[in-house]
C-alpha positions, 0 to 999 in steps of 0.5 A: 668639475675640475681639471687636475694635472698630477705635479711632477718632480723630475731631475732636469738630467733625467728628464724626458721632455714633458711627455712623462709629465702628460702621461700621468695626467687626469681629468675629472668631468663630471659636473662640467658643461660639455658639448659635443663638437663633433662625432662619428654618430651624427646625432651626437653632433652640437649636443650640449649638457652637464656630464653626469659619469665619465666612463673609460669608453663613454661620457653621460650627458644630461641636457636642459631638456632633462634627455640623458645621453651616453656619447662614445669617447671613440670617435667624438670630439668635446669642448669642455666649459670651465668658466674663464677657459675651454678645452678641447678633448678628443675622445679617440686620445683619451680612449687611447690613454684611459687617463679620465675618470 
């Protein structure tokens, strides 16, 4: 699991602020530990596990008991544990940007 933001070198005169940097961010989730904080499908609330695959529309997660679930991004909020910090991901925002791989 790694979190990667592409480096951006910008001329301060032409900079539009941080928004143009954030538009180029990518996020690799495979192998990360994820918890579904909230989902429009209530059966997925609280599901925890390792991300097996991240497509443009869903995360495939395997839980400790070996159950594999495909959780839609739209309508879900995820918390990704990166050992020293955690990241909250709003699936609706990721869905709009399609910057997940």
